[in-house]
Structures are given as structure tokens and as C-alpha cells.
GUSE-556146 format. One line per field, with one value per residue (C-alpha): x, y, z; residue number from 1. Coordinates in Angstrom, 1 decimal. Layout:
<nodes>
east <- X	...
north <- Y	...
up <- Z	...
num <- NUM	...
</nodes>
This chain:
<nodes>
east <- -13.7	-10.7	-9.0	-10.6	-14.1	-13.8	-12.6	-15.7	-18.1	-16.7	-16.8	-20.5	-21.4	-19.8	-21.9	-24.9	-24.4	-23.7	-26.5	-29.1	-31.0	-28.5	-30.6	-28.7	-31.6	-31.0	-27.2	-27.4	-29.8	-27.5	-24.7	-26.5	-27.9	-24.4	-23.1	-25.8	-25.6	-21.8	-22.2	-23.8	-21.3	-18.8	-19.2	-19.1	-23.2	-23.9	-21.4	-22.7	-26.3	-25.6	-23.3	-26.0	-28.9	-26.6	-25.6	-29.0	-30.5	-27.9	-28.2	-31.8	-33.5	-30.7	-31.0	-34.9	-34.8	-38.3	-39.8	-38.0	-39.7	-42.9	-44.6	-44.4	-41.9	-39.1	-37.1	-34.4	-33.9	-33.5	-31.1	-29.1	-29.1	-28.2	-24.9	-24.2	-24.5	-21.1	-19.8	-21.8	-22.1	-18.3	-18.1	-20.6	-19.2	-15.3	-15.2	-17.1	-14.2	-11.1	-11.3	-11.8	-8.9	-6.7	-7.3	-7.2	-10.7	-11.9	-10.1	-11.8	-15.4	-15.1	-13.7	-17.0	-19.6	-21.2	-21.1	-19.1	-22.4	-24.2	-21.2	-21.3	-25.0	-25.1	-22.6	-24.1	-27.6	-26.2	-24.5	-27.6	-29.6	-27.6	-28.3	-31.9	-31.9	-30.5	-32.9	-36.0	-34.8	-35.7	-39.5	-40.3	-39.5	-42.5	-44.7	-43.4	-43.5	-47.0	-48.2	-47.1	-48.9	-50.4	-47.6	-47.3	-46.7	-45.8	-42.5	-41.8	-42.3	-40.1	-37.4	-37.1	-37.0	-34.3	-32.2	-32.5	-31.5	-28.7	-27.5	-27.5	-25.4	-22.8	-22.6	-22.1	-19.2	-17.8	-18.2	-16.2	-13.5	-13.3	-12.8	-9.6	-7.9	-7.0	-7.1	-10.5	-9.2	-7.9	-11.4	-13.1	-11.1	-11.2	-15.0	-15.4	-13.3	-14.6	-18.2	-17.8	-16.4	-19.5	-21.9	-20.5	-20.3	-23.7	-22.7	-20.0	-21.7	-20.7	-17.0	-18.0	-19.5	-20.9	-20.3	-22.6	-25.7	-23.5	-21.7	-25.1	-26.5	-23.6	-24.1	-26.1	-27.5	-29.2	-31.1	-31.8	-33.3	-35.7	-37.0	-37.3	-39.6	-41.9	-41.3	-40.5	-38.6	-37.5	-34.3	-33.4	-34.2	-32.1	-29.1	-28.9	-29.5	-26.8	-24.3	-25.2	-24.9	-21.4	-19.9	-21.1	-19.9	-16.4	-16.5	-17.2	-14.1	-12.1	-13.2	-12.5	-8.9	-8.5	-9.8	-7.2	-4.2
north <- -66.7	-68.9	-71.6	-74.3	-72.9	-72.5	-76.2	-77.4	-75.4	-76.8	-80.3	-79.8	-78.5	-81.7	-83.9	-82.1	-82.7	-86.3	-86.8	-85.4	-87.5	-86.3	-84.0	-80.7	-78.6	-80.1	-79.9	-76.3	-75.4	-77.1	-75.1	-71.9	-72.3	-73.1	-69.8	-67.8	-69.0	-68.6	-64.8	-64.7	-66.9	-64.1	-60.2	-59.7	-60.3	-57.8	-55.2	-55.4	-55.0	-52.2	-50.1	-50.7	-49.3	-46.6	-45.3	-45.6	-43.7	-40.9	-40.5	-40.9	-39.3	-36.8	-34.5	-35.2	-35.6	-37.0	-33.9	-31.5	-33.2	-32.2	-35.7	-39.0	-41.0	-43.5	-42.5	-40.9	-44.0	-46.3	-43.7	-43.8	-47.7	-47.9	-45.7	-48.3	-51.6	-51.4	-51.0	-53.6	-56.4	-56.7	-56.8	-59.6	-61.5	-61.2	-64.2	-66.7	-68.4	-66.4	-67.4	-71.2	-70.9	-69.2	-71.8	-74.8	-76.0	-75.0	-78.1	-80.3	-78.8	-79.1	-82.7	-83.7	-85.4	-82.2	-80.5	-77.3	-75.6	-76.7	-75.0	-72.0	-71.4	-72.3	-69.6	-67.2	-67.7	-67.7	-64.2	-62.8	-64.0	-61.6	-58.8	-59.5	-59.3	-55.8	-54.7	-56.3	-54.1	-51.1	-52.2	-49.9	-46.8	-47.3	-47.5	-44.2	-42.5	-43.6	-42.0	-38.6	-38.9	-41.1	-43.5	-44.9	-48.6	-49.4	-47.7	-49.0	-52.8	-51.8	-50.3	-53.2	-55.5	-53.4	-53.4	-57.3	-57.8	-55.1	-56.5	-60.1	-58.8	-57.1	-60.1	-62.5	-60.5	-60.5	-64.3	-64.5	-62.3	-64.2	-67.5	-66.1	-64.9	-66.2	-62.7	-61.2	-57.7	-58.1	-59.5	-56.8	-53.9	-55.4	-55.8	-52.6	-50.6	-52.4	-52.2	-48.5	-47.8	-49.5	-47.8	-44.3	-44.7	-43.3	-40.1	-39.2	-40.2	-36.8	-37.9	-41.1	-39.5	-41.8	-44.9	-43.2	-45.6	-48.7	-47.4	-46.5	-50.0	-51.5	-49.4	-51.3	-48.0	-47.3	-50.5	-50.1	-46.5	-47.8	-50.5	-48.3	-46.2	-49.0	-49.8	-53.6	-53.9	-57.2	-55.7	-54.8	-58.2	-59.9	-57.4	-58.4	-62.2	-62.1	-60.4	-63.0	-66.0	-64.8	-64.2	-67.3	-69.4	-67.7	-68.8	-72.3	-72.1	-70.9	-73.9	-76.4	-75.0	-75.7	-79.1	-80.0	-78.1
up <- 34.6	36.0	34.0	36.2	35.9	32.2	31.8	34.0	32.1	28.9	30.5	31.3	27.7	26.4	29.0	28.0	24.2	24.9	27.2	24.9	22.2	19.7	17.6	16.5	18.2	21.7	21.3	20.2	23.1	25.6	24.6	24.3	27.8	29.1	27.3	28.6	32.1	32.1	31.7	35.0	36.7	36.4	36.7	32.9	32.5	35.3	34.2	30.5	31.7	34.3	31.7	29.0	31.3	32.6	29.2	27.6	30.6	30.3	26.6	26.6	29.9	30.9	28.0	28.0	24.3	24.2	25.6	23.1	20.6	21.8	21.6	23.0	21.2	21.7	18.6	20.8	23.0	19.8	18.3	21.6	21.8	18.0	18.9	21.7	19.9	18.2	21.8	23.9	21.4	21.1	24.8	24.9	22.0	22.9	25.0	23.1	21.6	22.5	26.1	25.4	22.8	25.5	27.9	25.6	26.3	22.8	21.3	24.0	22.9	19.1	19.6	21.5	19.6	18.4	15.1	14.5	13.5	16.8	18.8	16.9	16.9	20.6	21.4	19.1	20.6	24.2	23.4	21.7	25.1	27.0	24.6	24.6	28.4	28.0	25.5	27.5	30.5	28.6	28.1	31.2	28.8	26.5	29.6	31.0	27.8	27.0	30.1	28.7	25.6	23.0	21.8	18.3	19.1	15.4	15.5	19.0	17.7	14.7	16.8	19.1	16.1	14.5	17.8	17.9	14.3	14.6	17.7	16.1	13.3	15.4	17.8	14.8	13.8	17.4	17.5	14.3	15.4	18.7	16.8	15.1	18.4	21.9	23.3	24.4	24.5	21.0	19.9	21.5	20.0	16.5	16.5	18.1	15.5	12.5	13.9	14.6	11.2	9.4	11.7	10.8	7.1	6.3	8.3	5.9	2.4	0.9	0.6	-1.2	-4.3	-6.9	-4.4	-1.7	-2.4	-2.0	1.1	2.6	2.0	3.7	6.9	9.6	11.0	7.7	7.8	11.5	10.9	8.2	10.5	13.5	11.5	11.5	7.8	7.6	4.4	3.1	2.0	5.6	6.7	4.0	4.9	8.6	7.8	5.2	7.6	10.5	7.8	6.2	9.8	11.3	8.0	8.6	12.0	10.9	8.6	11.5	13.6	10.8	10.4	14.1	13.8	11.1	12.3
num <- 1	2	3	4	5	6	7	8	9	10	11	12	13	14	15	16	17	18	19	20	21	22	23	24	25	26	27	28	29	30	31	32	33	34	35	36	37	38	39	40	41	42	43	44	45	46	47	48	49	50	51	52	53	54	55	56	57	58	59	60	61	62	63	64	65	66	67	68	69	70	71	72	73	74	75	76	77	78	79	80	81	82	83	84	85	86	87	88	89	90	91	92	93	94	95	96	97	98	99	100	101	102	103	104	105	106	107	108	109	110	111	112	113	114	115	116	117	118	119	120	121	122	123	124	125	126	127	128	129	130	131	132	133	134	135	136	137	138	139	140	141	142	143	144	145	146	147	148	149	150	151	152	153	154	155	156	157	158	159	160	161	162	163	164	165	166	167	168	169	170	171	172	173	174	175	176	177	178	179	180	181	182	183	184	185	186	187	188	189	190	191	192	193	194	195	196	197	198	199	200	201	202	203	204	205	206	207	208	209	210	211	212	213	214	215	216	217	218	219	220	221	222	223	224	225	226	227	228	229	230	231	232	233	234	235	236	237	238	239	240	241	242	243	244	245	246	247	248	249	250	251	252	253	254	255	256	257	258	259	260	261
</nodes>
């Protein structure tokens, strides 16, 4: 997005907030709508969706993993997407604050008559909306697999819920990192590397000895795998909710420091 386009988009966001009846919900939805639409006013949204579907198709259909299991299941697809989340989510979230900070329009946005939390939640839900589009684009897969055998829809629903919660956690971390930098590429790589480390931690529990149970609990993939089996445990929901809350709270602190700097 060019500097002029970014400035114009931010101005529209401020106008929407001022033109609303002033409720937090209206302001948040206006910013979320602006953020979501902005992904498709540049190639980024189309690139993310295209790459996501291409990689899922390669990891899922090319090896014909669902056939090797001898039954109709979407577990290979959910496993494939869980590996992609640490890569795709930073690509979605990297521009949320970094680009506006680089162009100087972030200061314009946070000085508008909207609360910091409305800006943060608006950008978070706008980015989450793009991830939701990617996930919805895979809904044809369950239909295809169900024609090959009897499909248990409980784990399918759990798998999609796990993807949405896990993706929201990765995006909240990406939004937080983006708020601390003016460079999208830096925001992407920091979010990707840290997210990948946390994702892989439960793959090497043998090296952590007595701390293995703690390390396993900190791993997003551990909680996703539990939900993807169709087991909705409150501990998993609390984990993802806590990650999202902490990351967005840190983002609020970042914006507050910019306001007083």
C-alpha cells in the first residue's frame, strides 16, 4: 500500500469512528472493517489466501495422507494447517501497526476520538477476518472426504475451532510485535521465529527433563491437538484466551507509550 493510500485509509477510519454513535462496538467494527478491506486493496490478501490454499493442498492432497490412514478423516489437513499457522499469521499481522507507524499515520489514528482498545481490537479482528477467510476456503475438503467414507464431524468441528483459536493467538502476538516496530519485515520475522519456537517446543520434550510438562503446556500445538480430537477442555480455551489477552494488553501499553512520547 502506498503512503497516500495508507493516509487516505486512516482518514476514512477516523471519519467512520467520528461518524458513529460513539459506542465502543461501532468504533471497533468500523476499524475492523477498514482493516479487513485494506487487505484486498493490495495484493497481500490475495497472496496470503493463495499461498495458504496452495500449501494446504500440497501438504494434504499430494501425499494422499487421508488415504494411507485407511479411513475418512481430516486429521492430516488439520495437522498441516497447524504447521502453517506460525508462518501465515505473522504475514497477516505484520502490517497492522508497523506500516502505519512507518508512514506516520499511526499517530493520526491514535489521536482520533477513539480508545486505544478500539483501535487494537479493530485491527486484531480485521486480521483475524482474513485468516477466517483462509480457513473457510477449506470447507470443501470435509465435503470431499465425506464422500469417500463415513466422516466423524465432531473432530472436524473441534479442528476448525482449534485452528481459529490457535490462529487468533498467533495473530495477537503478531499484532503486538507490529506495534513495537516500524518495519513490516522485522515484525514478520520476529513473530515467525518466536511462534515457530513455541510451536516446536513439544516436539523436543525429551530435552527438558522435569520441566517437560510446563514446556508442553506453553506450546500452542499441544492445546490445538487436544481440541482437534474433539475434546473441548476449558484449560485449552483458557490458554488461548490468556495468550490473546496478554498480547493485546502489551499492544495497548505500546500505543500508550507512543501517545506520551
